[in-house]
Every structure is written in C-alpha cells, then in structure tokens.
C-alpha positions in Angstrom: -52.8 -165.5 -109.9 -55.8 -165.7 -107.6 -55.6 -164.6 -103.9 -56.6 -168.1 -102.9 -53.8 -169.6 -104.9 -51.3 -167.3 -103.1 -52.8 -168.4 -99.8 -52.3 -172.1 -100.7 -48.8 -171.5 -101.8 -48.0 -169.9 -98.5 -49.8 -172.8 -96.7 -49.0 -175.9 -98.7 -50.1 -178.3 -95.9 -53.8 -178.2 -95.0 -55.1 -180.0 -91.9 -58.1 -182.1 -92.7 -59.9 -182.9 -89.5 -62.5 -185.5 -88.9 -63.5 -184.8 -85.2 -63.3 -182.3 -82.4 -60.0 -183.8 -81.0 -58.3 -183.4 -84.4 -59.6 -179.9 -84.7 -58.2 -179.0 -81.3 -54.8 -180.4 -82.3 -54.8 -178.6 -85.7 -55.6 -175.3 -84.0 -52.3 -175.6 -82.0 -50.2 -176.0 -85.2 -48.8 -173.6 -87.7 -51.2 -174.9 -90.3 -53.1 -171.9 -91.8 -55.9 -173.7 -93.5 -58.2 -176.3 -91.9 -60.6 -178.5 -93.9 -63.5 -179.6 -91.6 -64.7 -183.0 -92.6 -67.4 -183.5 -89.9 -70.1 -181.7 -88.0 -73.8 -181.1 -88.0 -76.0 -178.1 -88.5 -76.0 -177.4 -84.7 -72.2 -177.4 -84.4 -71.1 -175.5 -87.5 -71.2 -172.0 -86.0 -69.0 -173.1 -83.0 -66.6 -175.0 -85.2 -66.2 -172.0 -87.5 -65.7 -169.6 -84.5 -62.9 -171.7 -83.1 -61.0 -171.7 -86.3 -61.7 -168.0 -86.9 -60.5 -167.0 -83.4 -57.1 -168.6 -84.1 -56.8 -166.6 -87.3 -56.9 -169.7 -89.6 -58.9 -170.2 -92.7 -61.8 -172.6 -92.2 -63.3 -174.5 -95.0 -66.3 -176.9 -94.4 -66.9 -180.0 -96.5 -70.6 -179.5 -97.1 -71.2 -183.1 -98.3 -70.2 -184.4 -94.9 -72.3 -182.1 -92.7 -75.3 -183.8 -91.0 -78.6 -181.9 -91.4 -77.7 -179.8 -94.4 -79.2 -180.5 -97.8 -77.3 -180.3 -101.1 -79.4 -177.3 -102.0 -78.2 -173.7 -102.4 -79.9 -172.7 -99.2 -77.1 -174.6 -97.4 -74.6 -172.1 -98.9 -76.7 -169.2 -97.7 -76.6 -170.7 -94.2 -72.8 -171.1 -94.3 -72.5 -167.5 -95.4 -75.0 -165.9 -93.0 -74.8 -168.2 -90.0 -71.1 -169.0 -89.7 -67.7 -167.4 -90.3 -66.4 -170.3 -92.5 -64.3 -168.9 -95.3 -65.4 -171.5 -97.8 -66.7 -174.9 -98.7 -65.7 -178.2 -100.3 -68.1 -180.2 -102.3 -68.4 -182.8 -105.0 -71.5 -181.0 -106.3 -70.9 -178.4 -109.0 -74.1 -176.5 -108.2 -73.0 -175.9 -104.6 -69.6 -174.7 -105.9 -71.3 -172.2 -108.1 -73.6 -171.0 -105.3 -70.7 -170.6 -103.0 -68.9 -168.4 -105.5 -72.0 -166.2 -105.9 -71.9 -165.7 -102.1 -68.2 -164.8 -102.1 -67.0 -168.0 -100.4 -63.9 -170.0 -101.3 -65.2 -172.9 -103.3 -63.2 -176.2 -103.7 -64.4 -178.8 -106.1 -63.5 -182.3 -104.7 -62.9 -185.0 -107.3 -62.1 -188.6 -107.1 -59.7 -190.1 -109.7 -60.0 -193.9 -109.4 -59.6 -194.9 -113.0 -59.4 -193.5 -116.6 -63.1 -192.9 -116.8 -63.1 -190.8 -113.6 -60.1 -188.9 -114.9 -62.0 -188.0 -118.1 -65.0 -187.1 -116.0 -62.9 -184.9 -113.7 -61.9 -182.7 -116.6 -65.5 -181.4 -116.8 -65.2 -179.9 -113.4 -62.5 -177.5 -114.7 -65.2 -175.4 -116.3 -66.9 -174.6 -112.9 -66.2 -171.4 -111.1 -64.2 -173.1 -108.3 -61.2 -171.6 -106.7 -59.3 -174.9 -106.5 -59.8 -178.6 -107.2 -59.1 -181.2 -104.5 -58.1 -184.5 -106.1 -58.3 -187.7 -104.1 -56.3 -189.8 -103.7 -53.4 -187.4 -103.5 -50.6 -189.8 -104.2 -51.2 -190.2 -108.0 -48.3 -188.1 -109.0 -48.5 -188.7 -112.7 -52.2 -187.9 -112.7 -51.4 -184.7 -110.7 -49.1 -183.6 -113.5 -51.8 -184.4 -116.2 -54.5 -182.5 -114.3 -52.3 -179.5 -113.6 -51.4 -179.2 -117.2 -55.1 -179.2 -118.1 -56.2 -176.4 -115.8 -55.0 -173.1 -114.4 -56.8 -173.7 -111.1 -54.8 -174.6 -108.0 -54.8 -178.4 -107.4 -54.9 -179.7 -103.8 -53.9 -183.3 -103.4 -55.6 -185.2 -100.6 -56.0 -188.8 -99.5 -53.4 -191.5 -98.7 -50.6 -189.0 -98.1 -48.5 -190.7 -95.5 -45.2 -188.9 -95.1 -43.0 -186.0 -96.1 -41.9 -187.8 -99.3 -45.6 -188.0 -100.4 -46.0 -184.2 -99.7 -42.8 -183.4 -101.7 -43.8 -185.6 -104.6 -47.3 -184.1 -104.8 -45.9 -180.6 -104.8 -43.1 -181.5 -107.3 -45.8 -183.0 -109.6 -47.6 -179.6 -109.6 -50.0 -179.7 -106.8 -50.3 -176.3 -105.1 -51.0 -177.8 -101.7 -51.9 -181.1 -100.0 -54.7 -181.8 -97.4 -54.1 -184.5 -94.8 -55.6 -185.9 -91.7 -52.2 -187.3 -90.7 -51.3 -185.1 -87.8 -47.5 -185.6 -88.0 -47.5 -183.9 -91.4 -49.2 -180.8 -90.0 -46.0 -180.0 -88.2 -43.7 -180.2 -91.2 
C-alpha cells in the first residue's frame, strides 16, 4: 500500500476550496488534505505556506491556476517555488512530470458517459498516486473503476451530504473531495 493511500484512508474527507474565504474555513477544520482549485502564479507561494503552516497537505489543481502553462516547467515551479505537496491535473504529461519531481500526483478524470468511462481506463497506466473521478456520486462506476485499478480513487463532484460520502466510500472510493463546507466537519 502506498504512503499516499494510507494518508487518504486516514483523511477520507478532502476540502476542495475555490477561494480565499473557503481556504480560511478549511484551515480551521480537522480536514488533513486541501485541494486548492483557484489561484494565480503570484498567489501560489502564499497559499501553500498557509496550508503548510497548519500542518495540512496542500495539493494544487494546476489546470485551474492562472498564469501557469500546461508545460513541465510549471511542475518545476511548484516544486522549487512553493511548499505544495502535490498537484491535480487532467493532463497525463504533468502527472508524469510531478512524479519525477517527487510530488503527489492526482489524475483528474470526468466520467460523463460510456465513452468517457472507456477513455478513463487509459489513465490507469500513468504514474499517478491517485485518480480523482468526477462526478463523485456515480457509485456503480466507482465500483467498476476500483476493480480495474490498484490506485486509490477519490470521488469528487456533486457530493451533497453524509449519505453520499458513505455511499462513495462503501462503493470503494478511498476518499472524497468536496467544496461543501458542512461535510468538512463530519
């Protein structure tokens, strides 16, 4: 079992924050992992420092950062210029570059129909530490994907309440990510 999988199992609810106010709230919770879904190249260091100072794991969604390209140099910047622990991306080449730099790498996939489900399976060969599947309430699909990979699966998107969290975990997800603050306190 990977170290990151053990961390996810110990922290099955991940705060996904979309702005500074949500980050401030998440930093006051018991949540151990924070997915940062906003920012720009000028704010990344400060965002990472805030999370790191609270002893939490900070993972930046590179595809959502203004001013960073989808090239490998962005990974070098995250590694050398911030204290973020890892990245999320839909781009496999960034996942591979993050792994080379020793960062946690989460491959984000969207499962919207059967074609996207088939295409999602090709991401299982990347060197990612985990796969984040959106939307996270497709419990039958969670079971199917978990049986096809040995990587931890994080369910995110449209998770509204404790029942959704429990169903996702029961279906095989290792953790869930949510921007719904009430769930951060579960």
